matplotlib code that plots the C-alpha trace (Angstrom):
import matplotlib.pyplot as plt

x = [109.3, 111.4, 114.6, 113.5, 112.7, 116.0, 117.8, 115.9, 116.9, 120.6, 120.9, 122.5, 123.9, 120.5, 118.9, 121.5, 121.1, 117.3, 117.7, 120.2, 117.9, 115.0, 117.0, 118.0, 114.5, 112.9, 115.5, 113.2, 111.8, 113.7, 112.3, 114.2, 117.4, 116.9, 116.2, 119.5, 121.3, 119.9, 120.9, 124.4, 124.7, 123.7, 126.3, 129.1, 129.4, 129.8, 130.5, 127.3, 125.3, 126.6, 125.9, 122.3, 121.6, 122.9, 120.8, 117.7, 118.3, 118.9, 115.5, 113.7, 115.3, 117.0, 120.1, 122.6, 123.5, 127.3, 127.7, 130.6, 129.4, 131.8, 132.1, 130.0, 131.8, 132.2, 129.7, 130.8, 128.7]
y = [193.7, 190.9, 192.5, 195.9, 194.3, 192.5, 195.8, 197.6, 194.9, 195.3, 192.0, 193.5, 190.2, 188.6, 191.8, 191.9, 188.2, 188.7, 191.6, 189.7, 186.6, 188.8, 190.4, 186.9, 185.5, 188.6, 189.9, 192.2, 194.1, 197.4, 198.3, 195.4, 196.6, 200.1, 198.9, 196.9, 200.0, 202.1, 199.4, 199.3, 203.1, 203.3, 200.6, 202.1, 199.5, 201.7, 198.8, 197.0, 200.3, 201.1, 197.6, 197.5, 201.1, 200.4, 197.2, 199.1, 201.8, 199.2, 197.6, 200.9, 202.1, 205.1, 206.2, 208.6, 211.7, 211.7, 214.8, 217.1, 220.6, 223.6, 225.9, 229.1, 232.3, 234.8, 237.6, 241.1, 242.6]
z = [115.2, 116.8, 115.6, 117.0, 120.3, 120.4, 119.6, 122.4, 124.9, 123.9, 122.1, 119.0, 117.6, 117.5, 116.0, 113.2, 112.5, 112.2, 109.8, 107.7, 107.6, 106.5, 103.8, 102.6, 102.7, 101.1, 98.7, 96.7, 99.8, 99.9, 103.4, 105.0, 103.4, 104.6, 108.1, 108.0, 106.7, 109.6, 112.1, 110.7, 110.7, 114.4, 115.3, 113.2, 110.4, 107.4, 104.9, 105.9, 105.7, 102.2, 100.9, 102.3, 101.1, 97.7, 97.4, 98.6, 96.0, 93.3, 94.1, 94.2, 90.9, 92.5, 90.6, 92.0, 89.9, 89.7, 87.5, 88.0, 87.9, 87.4, 90.4, 90.2, 89.3, 92.1, 92.1, 91.2, 94.0]

ax = plt.figure().add_subplot(projection="3d")
ax.plot(x, y, z, "-o")
ax.set_aspect("equal")
plt.show()
């Protein structure tokens, strides 16, 4: 909540610091990593967003499906 309040007040450095400290203190909590990812997405830090999202997915056991599917044939109709 403190990070959200800091973010609303425009103190983005403090909010990011709080999110990062929480992720460091509770490394197995995927919600904190997702909140950090959302914060980074809003503020345009794509590298931070990708790292936090990947860590949250790893904790939750989510695996991306990277199959290459062939394109569908065009319909005759």
